[in-house]
Phi, psi and omega in degrees: 000317180296320177298318180297318180299313179299319180299315178299318180296317180297320180293322178297320179296315182295314180300317178299318179293318183286337182268003182291135183230153175248127175261125182218170184261166177164206175203162172233160179248120180277183184293342178266010181067023173273139177266121183248113176287138184196178170255151178242145176251111185249129172287140184241154177295139186284348176257318185272330188077004178270153179305146178282091186290339177291320182286325181301332183294345185242334176200155180224141184250124178252159179238137172271190185293341178258011181064025172281137185270141167232130181261124178247127169270166185296340177276351185272326184225171183272339181161181182200165176233130175234151177251123169201155185056033178073012182228158174265131181241121182254133178237134174250142174273127181233138181277149179051049185216146341255166175265123176299143182298334180275355177083018181298316189196159174229133177254135183293321177221138180217145171275119181248133180283131179276120176270314181223131180263165180143188174302314172263120181257140179243123180242169170236142170237134181241141176216159183265103183299322180298315182294320179298332182254019176055040177252150184286329181280153181260124178230104183272124180250137180253127180251128174282135179237125179243145182217115178267119175047236180265011180287160176294159180290159176225121183270147176227117183234115181262066184201148180060223178293336180296337183289341185281338179231021185300308185289326176296315178296316180296318179297317179292330179297326181256026184299334182290344179242081192305321183297314179290319179302317182294320182290333176284318179300319180276001180061030169292318172254128184246183184304321181288354178260020187298324177300318179290320177303312182292320179299314181296318179299313181296322177297317179299317178298313184293333180289350175099014176300325169227122184287126181238132173268092186274105178251010181297138171262107187276153175260327184240113183229169179289314180235117184280150177303152179223141176259109190262014175297133175108204192263348184219189181258014179273107184303314183295317178297321181291321176298316180299317179300316182296313183294319185287347170282340190253335191248159170239115185282127180301149181295334180271007181280128177302142182286150176056037176274141177255138173241148187238138183236157174225138181204168175245125176270115181288171182297335177267004177093355179284165181257145173215160176053045181283133180227148170265106186283317178216117182251205179272125181301139174059037177215064185299323183295315179292321178299318178298320177299317179299317183294317180298322177292318177303323182288342179267001181307133178298172184297145177264168166283117189292163178278161177227145176220126181055042175063028174221155178286135179222162173285138182227131173275126182233151173240141177211162181237162176230125176264120181276111185256000000 
């Protein structure tokens, strides 16, 4: 009886640890390119307390205002941003990605975490080597995923059989940039230098070695656009000042209500494709007025990536006081 009691207690503890979740903020981008602000429910490790990044790669759970859950698989949305451990983590949904170098499996759609944005994007895919080989121990392996422009993704795994041709394959991938390719082949740049490798390649591209007409609207950049209208450098406060000079808030509008916008800041700081993502319920006339004012916002200070001006997709809110 005593053993049974101890067994039940241990099971309750384990269930509680495994069911622990982290509620955090962020947004996801649907198939229509709309940015939806929401909360996320993330399963966390029972020892580390960190989000289960293996599970996040295949599905993400969002919460609405009533804490109702919606599960999105990688085939359902284009990507998402979540905040945890004091950082923003961006995931993109990519098709036919990735194929493990050993040929274990292929997933039709996977959420891959973005490490570096640019013409060449660098992602990571993580998998449990122990689980794949029916072993009890957990061994998390990280696979580098690279993607040039609109080309298909290319995985690089310096593990198992993949380690025998890792540097040869990586060197060939950058063959159009001979200096970088040679340094990889000679192992001047190694696996742990991937961030530097990607940065150097993107700088080389931007310098005009091959002319690229980059029309991408980036989410993750080195320097984010800023709206400098007003007395300070706080974009949200400056937006609020601008709007409250232009609008008259209806008497039936709930106090301290937030409305959300999405727009693209062009390379010259002008706005395009501006949308009101969430307005005031049952007040189309006022919502239309808010959108028209948003479209009149003066030029912003544009964003930069790899020391060049780029288009940036931004989301911002306005609190109606």
